[in-house]
N, C-alpha and C positions, 0 to 999 in steps of 0.2 A: 464192281460194287457201287451200289447207289450213292448218289451225292447227298450230302447233307443239307437239309433245308435251312435257309436262312444264314449259312456260313458261306462267305465269299471272299476270294482273295482280292489284292488290289486290281488285277486284271479281270475282275468279275467272272472269274472262273471258279467252279466248285473246287473246294479242298477238303480232304478227308483224313480223319485221325482214326486210326485202327483201335478197335476197342471201346470207342467213345460210347458212352451210354450203358456200358457194362458196370453194373455196381456189384462189386466182389465183397467178400467177407475177409478180414484180415484182422490181425492182432492189434488191438490198440493198448499202447504203454500205460495210458492213463486209467482206462477201465480194467486193465489187466485180463482181458479175455477177447475172444474173437467176435467181432462185431461187424454190422453193415458198414459199408464205406459211402460217402457222399463225394461224388467226382465233379470237379470243376474244370472246364476245358476252356483254354485261352489260347489265342494265336498271335505270336510275336514276330515282327520283322527282324531279320538279321542281316549282317553284312560280313563277308568273309575278309581274308587279308589281301585277296585280289580285286576287292571292290565289288565282287558279285553279291547280289542280294537274295535272300531266301525267306522262307517262312517256317517258324518252328511252332509245333503243336505242344502246349505245356499242359499236362493233366495233374491236377492236385487232389489228393485223396484225404478226406477229414473223416472222423468218426462221426457216424450218424447219431450216436447217442450223446457224446459229450462235446463234440466239435473239435477235438485234439487233432492237429496236424499229424498224419502218419507218414505219407511219402509223396513224392512228386516224379513224373515221367516227362522226359522231353523226347519229340521225334522230329526229324526234319521233314518238310513238306516239299514236294516237287512244285517248281515254278511253271507256270504257264509259259509255253515257248521253249523250254529247256528239255531236251530228250524227246520232242515231237509231241507228247501228249500228257496230261496231268494226271491220267488214271494209271494205276499200277497193275501190271500184269501178274496174276497168281496162277 
């Protein structure tokens, strides 16, 4: 899969968040109908109980019409140097 332009991890390796850029249609509780969603992607550094660090991709979905928060998703990203490669095999 192609690397995202402009998004880099601390090790200057490309990170990828599946589904990024996909604007879906979901039910907005404020508008009370199915609307387009605005997706915002942020990357957050996390640390585990054993001291290992990682990167988490956080996607938030807001209604395009009224701006109401609808939902969010979190997905762990592979660290460069862990498991050999930062690319996922599909």
